[in-house]
C-alpha positions as CSV (number, residue, x, y, z in Angstrom):
1,M,-132.2,12.1,-40.0
2,Q,-132.4,12.0,-36.2
3,R,-130.0,9.1,-36.0
4,K,-127.5,10.7,-38.4
5,L,-127.2,14.1,-36.7
6,P,-124.5,14.6,-34.2
7,Q,-125.8,14.7,-30.6
8,Y,-124.9,18.3,-29.9
9,L,-127.0,19.4,-32.9
10,L,-129.9,17.2,-32.0
11,F,-130.2,18.5,-28.4
12,E,-129.2,22.1,-28.9
13,I,-130.8,23.1,-32.1
14,Y,-133.3,20.5,-33.5
15,Q,-134.7,18.9,-30.3
16,K,-137.8,21.1,-30.2
17,H,-138.6,20.3,-33.8
18,F,-138.1,16.6,-33.5
19,L,-140.4,16.5,-30.4
20,F,-143.0,18.4,-32.3
21,Y,-142.9,16.0,-35.3
22,Q,-143.0,13.0,-33.0
23,R,-146.1,14.4,-31.4
24,V,-147.7,14.8,-34.8
25,L,-146.8,11.2,-35.8
26,A,-148.1,9.7,-32.5
27,Q,-151.5,11.5,-32.4
28,K,-154.6,9.4,-33.0
29,P,-158.0,10.5,-34.5
30,K,-159.8,10.7,-31.1
31,D,-157.0,12.6,-29.3
32,K,-157.6,16.0,-27.9
33,N,-155.4,19.0,-28.7
34,K,-154.4,17.6,-32.0
35,I,-152.0,19.4,-34.4
36,Y,-153.7,20.2,-37.7
37,S,-150.9,22.1,-39.4
38,L,-147.2,21.8,-39.3
39,H,-146.8,25.4,-40.4
40,E,-149.5,26.9,-38.0
41,P,-149.5,24.7,-34.9
42,D,-152.0,27.0,-33.1
43,V,-154.8,26.2,-35.6
44,Y,-157.9,24.4,-34.2
45,V,-161.2,23.1,-35.5
46,I,-164.2,25.4,-35.6
47,A,-167.6,23.7,-36.2
48,K,-169.7,25.7,-38.6
49,G,-172.7,23.5,-38.8
50,K,-173.3,24.1,-42.5
51,D,-174.1,21.2,-44.9
52,H,-171.4,22.1,-47.5
53,K,-168.7,23.1,-45.0
54,Q,-169.1,21.6,-41.6
55,Y,-165.7,22.5,-40.2
56,E,-163.0,25.1,-40.6
57,Y,-159.4,24.9,-39.4
58,D,-158.5,28.3,-38.3
59,N,-157.9,30.7,-35.4
60,K,-160.7,32.9,-34.1
61,V,-159.9,36.7,-34.4
62,S,-161.8,39.7,-33.1
63,I,-161.5,43.0,-35.1
64,V,-162.5,46.3,-33.6
65,S,-163.2,49.2,-36.0
66,T,-164.5,52.7,-35.8
67,K,-168.3,53.3,-36.1
68,D,-168.4,55.6,-39.1
69,T,-165.2,55.0,-41.1
70,N,-164.5,51.4,-40.3
71,I,-160.9,52.0,-39.5
72,I,-159.4,49.1,-37.7
73,V,-158.2,50.1,-34.2
74,G,-157.7,46.7,-32.6
75,V,-157.2,43.0,-33.4
76,A,-157.1,40.1,-30.9
77,S,-156.4,36.5,-31.7
78,H,-157.9,33.8,-29.4
79,D,-156.3,30.6,-28.4
80,K,-159.6,28.7,-28.2
81,N,-163.0,28.7,-30.0
82,I,-164.9,30.6,-27.3
83,H,-168.3,32.3,-27.6
84,D,-168.3,35.8,-29.1
85,S,-169.6,37.4,-25.9
86,K,-166.4,36.3,-24.1
87,T,-164.1,37.8,-26.8
88,L,-165.4,41.4,-26.4
89,T,-163.4,42.3,-23.3
90,V,-160.1,41.2,-24.8
91,A,-160.8,43.0,-28.1
92,I,-161.8,46.2,-26.5
93,S,-158.8,46.2,-24.1
94,H,-156.4,45.8,-27.1
95,A,-158.2,48.6,-29.0
96,N,-158.0,50.9,-25.9
97,S,-154.2,50.3,-25.8
98,N,-154.0,51.9,-29.3
99,R,-156.3,54.9,-28.6
100,N,-156.2,58.1,-26.6
101,K,-159.9,58.0,-25.6
102,P,-161.2,54.7,-24.3
103,I,-164.1,52.9,-26.0
104,N,-167.5,53.0,-24.2
105,K,-168.1,49.3,-23.3
106,R,-171.9,49.8,-23.2
107,Y,-171.8,51.1,-26.8
108,A,-169.6,48.3,-27.9
109,T,-171.9,45.7,-26.4
110,E,-174.9,47.2,-28.1
111,A,-173.1,47.3,-31.4
112,M,-172.2,43.6,-31.0
113,L,-175.9,42.7,-30.4
114,V,-177.0,44.7,-33.4
115,Q,-174.6,42.8,-35.7
116,R,-176.1,39.4,-35.0
């Protein structure tokens, strides 16, 4: 398909797609930053450590909800699989952008420790 397309189409419209597909075809099993999905290129491997399901291919997401009614007030997606303690600041700052009264960070930290 790449050989049959006119040059102006190849470079103006489809160049980004062809470079992406060539990167997928050229990757090896031991490569870092592999692409696991053509439809969701931001997906990465999350090791679960369970016998029946050792790995998941997903994005890590933090969800902030209210204490009593569990209404979701903030959502943050993370580019890498980082520890939960490092995701708290990003999630709270996103939730604070949607609220009039800021969230007490001390309370949020205590709530996170209780959930574990």
